[in-house]
GUTORDREN-70919 format. One record per residue (C-alpha): x, y, z; residue in one letter. Coordinates in steps of 0.5 Angstrom, whole numbers, plus 500, padded with zeros to 3 digits. Layout:
<pts>
XYZA;...
</pts>
This chain:
<pts>
233758376M;233750373A;228747370T;226740374A;227734370H;220731367P;222725371V;221729377D;216734375T;208734378R;202734373L;195738375P;192732379F;187730374G;192729368R;195725374Q;190721376L;188719368A;195717367F;196714374G;189710372I;192707366Q;197704368H;194700374V;189698367L;195695363I;199692368M;192690372Y;192682368T;199680368G;199682375C;193678379I;195673373T;200670379V;196668384P;191666380L;195661377V;199660383F;193658387G;189653381A;196650380A;197648389V;189647390G;187654394L;179655394D;177661391R;176665398E;185663400T;186665392V;182671393A;186673398M;192672395L;189677389I;188682395N;196681398A;199680391D;196689389L;197691396L;205689396I;205691389A;202698390G;207699396L;214697392I;211701386T;211708391I;216706394I;220705387Q;217712384S;218717390L;224713394G;226712402V;232716404G;237712401K;235705403L;230703397A;227706390G;230708384V;226714384R;223713376L;217712373P;216705374I;210700376V;212694379C;208687380G;208679381A;214676377T;213670373F;220668375A;218665381G;212662380L;215654379T;219654385P;214656389M;210651386I;215646386L;217648394I;209649396A;208641393E;214638397E;214643403Y;208646404G;205653404L;209655410Q;216653406A;213657400V;213663404Y;218663409G;224662403S;221668400M;222672407L;229670407V;230671399G;228678400G;232679405I;238676401V;236681395G;236687400L;244685402A;246684395L;243690392A;249694393W;255690390P;251688384F;249694383A;258695383K;257690377V;252695373I;258698368K;257690365F;250692363F;252696357P;247698351P;249692348L;246688353V;240691356T;239692348G;238685347A;235683352V;230688352L;229687343T;227679348V;222682353V;218684348G;218680343I;217675348S;211678351L;208679344I;206673345G;202674352V;197679348A;196675343G;195669348G;190674351L;186675344I;184668341V;185664348G;189659351T;186654350D;185651343P;179646344T;175651346A;169655343P;171661344T;179659341F;181665335A;173668335D;174673330P;169677333A;175677339N;180678334I;176684331A;175687338L;182687339A;184689332V;179695333A;181697340V;189697337M;186703331A;183707336V;190707340A;194708334I;189714332G;189717338F;197716339I;198718332C;194723330L;191726337G;195732340R;197734347G;194730352I;189726348W;196723344T;198721351Q;191718354L;190714347G;192707351V;186708356L;182711351I;182705347A;181701353L;174704355L;172704347V;173697347G;170695354T;164699351V;164695344A;164689348A;158689352L;153686347P;158681346M;158678352G;165678354L;165682361I;163677366D;161680372L;160674376G;165674381G;163682383V;158680388S;161675392G;167679393S;168683400A;168690401W;175690405L;180685406G;186687408V;191680408P;193677415T;201677416P;203669416F;196667413H;199660412F;201660419G;210660421G;214660416P;218655415E;226655411F;228649408P;235650405I;233648398T;227652398A;231658400V;236657395V;231656390A;228663392M;236666393S;236665386I;229667384V;231673387M;238674382A;233673376V;229678379V;235683380F;237682372A;230683370E;229689374S;237692372T;236692365A;228695366S;231701370M;237702365L;231702360A;226707363V;233711364S;234711356E;227712355I;226718360T;233722359G;234721367K;241718368P;241713374V;248712378T;249705381K;247708388S;241708384D;241702380I;242699388A;236702392R;232699385G;234693387L;233694394A;226695393G;226688389D;229685395G;223689400L;218686396S;221679398G;220681405I;213683404F;211678401G;213672405G;210676411I;203678408F;202672403N;204676396A;210675391F;216677389V;216683385D;219686379T;219692374V;213691370F;215692363T;208693359Q;209699363N;215701361V;212701354G;206705356A;212710359V;215710352A;208710348T;205716352T;212719354R;209721361V;216722364Y;214724371S;214719378R;208722382Y;204719376V;206711378T;207714384A;199715384T;198708381S;201705387G;196708391V;192706387I;193698387L;194699395V;187701395V;185696390L;188691395G;184693400A;178694396L;177687393P;170689390K;173694386V;179690384G;174685381S;170690376V;178692374V;179684373A;173684368A;175688363L;175683357P;181680355K;182681347P;180689350V;188688354V;191683349G;189689343G;193694347V;198690350G;200688343L;202696341I;206696348L;210689348F;212691341A;214698344T;218695349V;222690343A;223696339V;226700345V;230695345G;232695338I;233703339N;238702344T;242697340L;243702336R;247706340K;252700339V;257699334D;253693330L;259694325S;264691330D;262682328R;264681335I;258686338N;253684332T;254677334T;254677341I;246682340A;244676335A;246669340V;242674346A;236674342V;236667339G;237663345I;233668349G;227666344L;228659344V;224658350P;218663348E;218659341L;220652343A;215651348E;217645353G;224645351M;227644358F;221639361D;225634363K;231638365F;232638374P;227643377S;232647379A;236648373A;229650370Q;228656374I;234659370L;232655363L;225656363G;225664362S;228667355G;229673358I;233670364T;237666358L;238673354A;241676360A;246671361I;248670355T;249677353A;253679359F;257673359S;259674352L;260681353N;264681359L;269675355L;269679349F;269686351N;272685358H;278681357T;284681351G;281676348L;276680343G;282686343A;286681339A;280677335A;280685333R;287686332R;288679327S;281682323A;283690322D;290690325G;287696330T;287696337P;280693339G;275698343T;270697347E;266702344S;259700347D;262701354Q;259706359I;264709365T;264714370G;258714376E;252715371S;250709368V;246712363V;247718359P;242723359A;238724352H;234729349A;
</pts>
């Protein structure tokens, strides 16, 4: 009798719940950041922002369940992934709100989701153009760029604030990292896998006497709060807004594709074009549900990809459990407020490990490419370099048109476009073959080409 793949294996309830909670704790701050920033940018009151957070968690949980368990042949990649609001849609949503109003924001998101659902299968057909050379470069940029997010949680983002770069906060983050490293590297069995969760709990307890835990928002939160469809009124569909949100969906597709391939690589579970298409359909559904319930477009959260790699817990039923927890949090704002009270230096400490793990996964993916080939090396180098420019040179594209900033402001998007385009040019045309022949006199080969129905081969 064949043994089920670890991805398709259920864990004992207690372990499944513990790992599910760990995934939620890892992604929670990132998930609620988008509605917090959006609400502040468009001048929404605290009650309305709380409603956006509820909707955000509810839809993120629903999409996570769909991606983990699948919905027949329609949607769901059936891998251990957790989804949440993407920052790719934040800037265009703010611009649409300022120009056309909130009804246009969610109307255009609804149409963008429908467009995404329609394009999921055609997009998946070009998956052969996302070999390890492309996905490895993108994942490396994803991991490195997220390290700045972890650093901001630890030291703060306002240099004028009295707590900015407080040595006590930095020491707390270091202590959290030490606990996580100790369990991950020295622990055995389940203790190794629960290292991140234990570090979060220990760090939170240590933060109590430091006054870093603010429970002020908990008492004012309602126990029940289910978002009302079309809270801001009937949807509107300005063509410019619709085009902008459709572009956002394409960007999300590129991000999610790289993440799904990474999870496939990490777990050793091969994925087909149909699997990727169903995963992208899940992204499209997030746009549709988000447009109806005042939420946001969701993508695969890379920090949770890092958690899968770190813990080596590959069961998709664990992330499905995370989805259920997110749905519950979305319906219980008071409980969600407690989770949101996790001290930022604590979250930043574990985030630093997880985000860097994503970068290492990208580097390991690039090892599968023949980097002795000067063309492949150049493609990887240029993609990583261009992808990191917006992260390291903040404000570089501020003077460009707002429509262009949707693409240029995301280093992940730039890395994906650069790697994809250069790989297409030099590994799928006669140009690369001719260049290789001129260099060594032998026919050019595409050493990193993935062929056949299986997109990612299984690895032990």
